[in-house]
C-alpha positions as CSV (number, residue, x, y, z in Angstrom):
1,M,36.3,30.8,40.1
2,K,37.2,27.1,39.8
3,I,34.4,24.5,39.5
4,E,34.9,20.7,39.9
5,L,32.6,17.7,40.0
6,R,33.4,15.5,42.9
7,N,32.0,12.5,44.7
8,L,30.6,11.3,41.4
9,K,28.5,8.1,41.5
10,H,27.3,7.2,38.0
11,M,24.9,4.3,37.8
12,K,25.2,3.4,34.2
13,S,22.9,0.5,34.4
14,M,20.1,2.8,35.6
15,S,20.7,5.5,33.0
16,Q,18.0,5.5,30.3
17,E,17.7,8.9,28.6
18,T,20.0,10.9,30.8
19,P,22.9,9.9,33.1
20,C,21.7,8.5,36.5
21,Y,24.1,10.0,39.0
22,T,24.7,11.9,42.2
23,A,27.6,14.3,42.7
24,T,28.8,17.5,44.4
25,V,29.8,20.6,42.6
26,Y,32.8,22.3,44.3
27,V,33.5,26.0,43.7
28,D,37.0,27.2,44.7
29,G,37.5,24.0,46.7
30,A,34.3,24.2,48.8
31,P,31.1,22.2,48.2
32,A,28.6,24.4,46.6
33,V,25.8,22.4,44.9
34,D,24.5,18.8,45.3
35,V,23.3,17.5,42.0
36,E,21.6,14.3,40.9
37,N,19.5,12.8,38.1
38,R,17.5,9.7,38.1
39,G,18.3,8.8,34.5
40,R,14.8,8.9,33.1
41,G,15.1,12.0,30.9
42,G,14.2,14.6,33.5
43,A,16.2,17.6,34.5
44,D,18.9,17.4,37.1
45,V,18.0,18.2,40.7
46,Q,20.3,21.0,41.9
47,R,20.4,21.8,45.6
48,P,22.7,24.8,46.4
49,R,24.4,24.7,49.8
50,A,24.5,27.7,52.1
51,G,26.3,30.7,50.6
52,S,26.1,29.4,47.0
53,T,23.8,30.5,44.2
54,L,22.9,28.7,41.0
55,E,22.8,32.0,39.2
56,A,26.4,32.9,39.9
57,I,27.6,29.4,38.9
58,N,25.5,29.3,35.7
59,A,26.8,32.8,34.8
60,F,30.4,31.7,35.3
61,I,29.8,28.6,33.1
62,A,28.1,30.6,30.4
63,R,31.1,33.0,30.3
64,N,33.9,30.3,30.5
65,V,32.6,27.1,28.9
66,P,32.0,27.0,25.1
67,P,28.5,26.4,23.9
68,I,27.4,22.9,22.8
69,S,27.8,22.7,19.0
70,M,24.6,21.6,17.3
71,A,25.9,22.4,13.8
72,K,25.9,18.8,12.7
73,H,22.2,18.7,13.5
74,G,21.5,22.0,11.6
75,R,20.6,23.8,14.8
76,A,21.9,26.7,16.7
77,D,24.5,26.2,19.5
78,I,23.2,25.6,23.0
79,P,24.8,27.8,25.7
80,C,26.3,25.7,28.5
81,D,24.8,25.7,32.0
82,L,25.4,23.7,35.2
83,E,23.4,20.7,34.0
84,L,25.1,20.4,30.6
85,W,28.5,21.0,32.3
86,C,27.8,18.2,34.8
87,H,26.8,15.8,32.0
88,A,29.9,16.6,30.0
89,E,32.1,16.0,33.1
90,I,30.4,12.6,33.6
91,W,31.1,11.6,30.0
92,D,34.7,12.8,30.4
93,A,35.1,10.7,33.6
94,D,33.8,7.6,31.8
95,A,36.0,8.2,28.8
96,K,39.1,8.8,31.0
97,A,38.4,5.5,32.8
98,Q,38.0,3.7,29.5
99,L,41.3,5.2,28.3
100,R,43.1,4.1,31.5
101,K,41.8,0.6,30.9
102,L,43.0,0.7,27.2
103,L,46.4,1.9,28.2
104,K,46.8,-0.9,30.8
105,S,45.8,-3.7,28.4
106,G,47.4,-2.6,25.1
107,V,49.7,-0.3,23.2
108,I,47.6,2.7,22.1
109,Y,48.4,5.1,19.3
110,V,46.6,7.3,16.8
111,D,46.4,6.2,13.1
112,E,44.5,8.3,10.6
113,G,42.4,10.1,13.2
114,E,41.4,6.9,15.2
115,L,42.7,5.3,18.3
116,V,44.3,1.9,17.7
117,Q,45.1,-0.7,20.3
118,I,47.7,-3.4,19.8
119,R,47.4,-6.3,22.3
120,F,50.1,-8.9,22.9
121,K,48.9,-12.5,23.0
122,G,48.8,-13.9,26.5
123,M,49.5,-10.5,28.1
124,K,46.7,-8.9,30.2
125,T,48.8,-6.0,31.3
126,I,51.3,-4.0,29.2
127,D,54.7,-3.6,30.7
128,E,57.9,-1.7,29.8
129,Q,59.1,-4.7,27.8
130,C,56.0,-4.7,25.6
131,L,56.4,-1.0,25.0
132,A,60.1,-1.4,24.2
133,H,59.3,-4.2,21.7
134,F,56.7,-2.1,20.0
135,A,59.0,1.0,19.8
136,K,61.7,-1.2,18.3
137,T,59.4,-2.7,15.7
138,R,57.6,0.6,14.9
139,P,60.0,3.4,15.6
140,A,58.0,6.0,13.7
141,V,54.8,5.4,15.8
142,S,54.4,7.5,19.0
143,T,52.3,5.7,21.6
144,L,50.0,7.3,24.2
145,N,51.4,4.8,26.7
146,A,54.7,6.6,26.8
147,M,53.1,10.0,27.7
148,P,51.9,11.3,31.0
149,F,48.2,10.5,31.3
150,E,47.0,14.2,30.9
151,A,49.0,14.5,27.6
152,A,47.5,11.2,26.4
153,W,44.0,12.4,27.4
154,A,44.5,15.7,25.5
155,I,45.1,13.6,22.3
156,A,42.5,10.9,23.0
157,K,39.6,13.1,24.3
158,P,38.5,14.5,20.9
159,L,38.7,11.0,19.4
160,M,36.7,9.4,22.2
161,T,34.1,12.0,23.0
162,G,33.8,14.0,19.8
163,A,34.7,17.2,21.8
């Protein structure tokens, strides 16, 4: 089973205690559940489409998605379910968009466990010439800009989301 969150509309300005959003959960390429949250702290509304069951999707997530760690709060881990998975996907989508923006506007690299951005004065968009200049002046530094996006995301995700 493959699950994906598609048709995501995240209204950040309306999000108060929970993300305010609407989306569709796809299972194996087919729309399975319409989900939404009004952003005021309540639970997600989950409307399964014909032929889909929330029980099967939640069971798959429980088996295949690691629990949410609460160790830093001194509490037991929380098993993942469809609602928590959707919220994690929303946060990942936001962090990916932020990373894309950072990669366009500056040279990005990791230094001592933190993302660092170097911007060039007067340059709104980083081009190959900027990357070449940076590589020449700092040959020991590997930039995320030089990697395929998914490889850069694999490095940046734990630093941006804490996951």
